[in-house]
C-alpha positions, 0 to 999 in steps of 0.5 A, spaced: 308 207 692 310 214 696 304 218 696 306 223 700 314 225 696 308 224 690 303 228 692 308 235 694 309 234 686 303 237 685 304 244 685 297 246 687 291 244 693 292 238 693 289 230 697 289 223 695 284 219 697 282 212 697 276 207 697 274 199 697 269 196 692 268 191 695 266 183 692 258 185 692 260 192 688 259 196 694 264 201 697 267 203 703 268 208 707 273 213 703 279 214 706 284 219 706 291 217 704 296 224 702 295 232 703 301 236 700 304 242 705 299 247 700 293 244 702 295 242 710 289 247 712 283 241 710 287 238 716 286 243 722 278 244 719 276 242 726 278 243 732 278 236 735 281 233 728 285 227 730 293 228 728 292 225 720 296 218 719 296 215 711 289 212 710 284 215 716 277 215 715 275 222 711 270 223 715 274 225 721 276 232 718 269 233 714 263 230 711 260 232 705 256 227 700 257 230 694 264 230 694 263 224 696 259 221 690 264 225 686 270 221 688 266 215 688 264 215 680 271 219 678 275 212 681 270 207 678 269 209 672 276 211 671 273 218 668 275 225 671 270 230 674 269 236 675 266 241 679 264 248 680 259 251 686 258 256 690 260 253 698 260 258 703 260 265 700 266 262 695 267 259 689 269 252 689 273 248 682 275 241 684 278 236 679 277 229 681 282 224 677 282 217 678 290 215 680 292 208 677 296 204 682 299 199 679 302 197 686 295 194 689 294 187 688 287 186 689 285 181 695 283 174 695 275 176 695 276 180 689 276 187 693 280 192 690 282 199 692 282 204 687 284 211 688 282 219 687 285 225 686 283 232 688 285 238 687 281 244 688 282 252 687 278 257 690 275 265 689 271 270 691 268 272 685 264 269 679 268 267 673 263 266 668 268 261 663 268 257 668 260 257 669 261 255 661 264 249 661 257 245 663 253 241 658 249 243 653 243 241 656 245 243 664 246 250 660 239 251 657 235 249 664 240 254 666 239 260 661 231 259 661 231 259 669 235 266 668 229 268 663 223 266 667 227 271 674 228 277 669 222 277 665 217 278 670 217 284 675 213 281 681 219 278 685 213 272 687 212 271 680 218 271 678 220 266 684 213 262 683 216 261 675 223 259 678 220 253 683 216 250 676 221 251 673 225 246 677 221 242 680 220 238 671 227 240 671 228 235 678 223 230 675 221 231 683 213 231 685 214 237 690 218 243 690 218 249 693 223 256 694 224 258 701 227 264 702 230 267 709 232 274 710 237 274 716 235 280 718 228 280 720 228 273 722 223 271 715 222 266 711 217 265 705 215 258 702 213 259 694 211 253 691 209 252 683 203 255 685 205 262 688 206 263 696 204 259 701 205 264 708 198 258 711 203 253 709 209 255 711 207 258 719 202 249 719 210 246 716 214 249 722 208 248 726 208 240 725 216 240 728 215 245 733 220 250 730 219 256 727 219 258 719 227 261 722 229 256 726 227 251 721 231 254 716 237 254 722 236 248 723 237 246 715 243 250 716 246 245 720 244 239 717 247 241 711 254 239 716 258 245 711 257 242 704 252 246 699 247 241 699 244 234 700 241 230 694 239 224 697 236 217 695 233 216 702 232 219 709 237 215 712 242 222 713 236 225 716 234 221 721 241 222 723 242 229 724 235 232 724 230 227 727 225 232 728 225 233 721 226 227 719 219 224 722 215 229 718 217 228 713 215 221 714 208 224 716 207 227 708 210 220 705 217 224 702 221 217 698 227 221 697 230 230 698 234 235 695 235 241 699 240 245 696 242 252 699 242 259 696 248 263 699 249 270 696 257 272 699 258 268 705 250 270 706 244 265 706 238 268 703 235 261 702 234 254 700 231 250 694 226 244 696 225 238 692 222 231 694 220 225 690 225 227 685 228 223 679 235 220 682 237 217 676 238 225 673 243 226 679 248 228 677 245 233 672 240 236 677 246 237 682 249 241 676 244 244 674 243 247 681 249 249 682 248 255 677 241 256 679 243 258 686 247 263 683 242 267 679 237 266 685 241 268 691 242 275 686 234 276 686 233 274 693 239 278 696 236 284 690 229 283 693 230 284 701 236 290 700 229 293 696 225 291 701 229 293 706 230 301 703 223 302 703 221 299 710 226 305 712 222 309 707 216 309 710 217 306 718 219 310 724 226 307 726 224 310 734 217 307 734 216 301 729 209 305 727 209 308 719 213 315 718 210 322 715 213 319 707 207 314 708 202 319 712 203 323 705 203 317 701 197 315 703 193 322 703 196 323 696 193 317 694 186 319 696 186 325 695 188 324 687 182 318 687 188 313 685 185 309 693 178 310 694 176 313 699 174 308 705 165 309 706 167 311 712 174 314 716 176 315 723 181 320 724 186 321 730 191 326 732 195 325 738 200 329 741 204 326 746 204 332 753 210 333 756 216 330 751 220 336 751 219 337 758 222 330 759 228 331 753 230 337 757 230 335 765 233 328 763 235 327 755 234 324 749 234 317 751 229 318 757 225 321 750 226 315 746 223 311 752 218 316 752 217 315 744 216 308 744 211 307 750 206 311 747 207 308 741 206 301 744 200 304 747 197 307 740 199 300 736 195 297 743 189 301 742 188 302 734 193 296 732 189 294 727 189 301 724 193 305 720 198 309 726 204 314 723 208 318 727 207 325 723 213 330 726 217 329 733 212 328 738 206 328 734 202 320 733 196 321 726 192 314 726 187 313 721 181 307 722 179 306 715 171 303 715 170 304 723 163 306 725 162 312 729 162 307 736 168 304 734 172 309 734 170 313 740 170 306 744 178 306 742 180 312 744 176 312 750 180 304 751 187 309 749 186 314 755 185 309 760 191 306 758 195 313 759 192 313 765 194 307 768 201 310 766 205 315 769 209 318 764 205 318 757 199 322 756 197 325 749 192 331 748 187 328 743 183 330 737 178 326 733 174 327 727 168 321 724 168 322 717 162 319 713 159 320 705 162 326 702 169 328 705 176 331 704 181 327 708 185 334 708 180 337 711 178 332 716 185 332 719 185 339 719 180 338 723 183 333 727 188 337 729 184 343 731 181 339 736 187 335 739 190 344 740 184 344 745 185 338 749 193 340 749 191 346 752 185 343 757 191 339 759 195 344 761 191 349 764 189 342 769 197 342 770 201 348 769 207 345 771 208 341 765 207 347 760 212 349 756 210 354 754 211 358 761 217 356 761 220 359 756 216 365 758 219 365 764 
């Protein structure tokens, strides 16, 4: 059979594969037999890929264990298979069609060669009618997943319910959702018992990695596939010996790692261990759709978190902003939040910022603000630091003792005394018993202005008011 001429008659992205069924029933490696001109791009997927010839091992071009599983199953069972997956931000339809070759004669030892045609279609966006082609039990499982994700308002409660559902679907002994925020390089580990921050840190530390480095390693372990559904750990041993050792230490027998992507952005993983391998195809089909649902929920949560962060955090100094301070004061004033038993209020006004802005430019002024905020974080890192205005910071110290407040203010003065550029005018009020937070802030503000007057009296050359009058 002239395979190349034959495959050119397929008006789609098409490639033809073969493998041998050995006398013991096992399969040989998969060979790439032909690629039509529409699909020649696959031959250049790897920059260092060798020149094509009929029968070249297909792993010279890429490796996807799930793709291999489908090829083996389609050709060996003589049944057409269909897959619909989200891979690297694209929706891929895969059609696996067994092909009979009447010219191939079994070898004397009984070895048989089988062929499978693979036709690929891809799109940027989801096609709902393509998702509906899955079996009823897969559709039901995905529907239940969707309900659990949307019936709870709290993100982590929804993820907890989803992790429990996936654990049951996979028949796994362990299951978690591992979210990844590439903007902040923050990760979370959520299982059927909720968010597990302590376990996340210890889990990563076992491999001498940060949680984000774990996610990066897993992305590499997938080797451009959307998932790993492994019946044993041989592939992990080859690709990631560090992770393999961790799995062995925890006596894990098999593993599922399924990436969760929104468009082309990685937002997490489905992780399951010691799962029911007899359900492998159903698990894969279910997780394909579940990962899509999870991606939307995780991406939305991360977007909202970033918006909330921007609305409450000062972008330059990375301390809380005036909006956050006003919200805190309003809640204390209204009784929505209980007044702490004691409260230290500190007003810290950065001396000389206007002079730096006028003489050296606003970039220098910004650097001064960043350094000033850094010193505040060193001294008051356990408390609430707000940038209330251009050069003005406010610190709330709930449940602090008067002695501790005085020591911390003295520490800040000592820190600024060791710098050539940062100087604060400080006003401090200590509250206990019945107190009004707004009046306490006003009193601290007044004390700060008295401190600033003293600073200018001792440093008349830095008094911007005299400059403006002159």
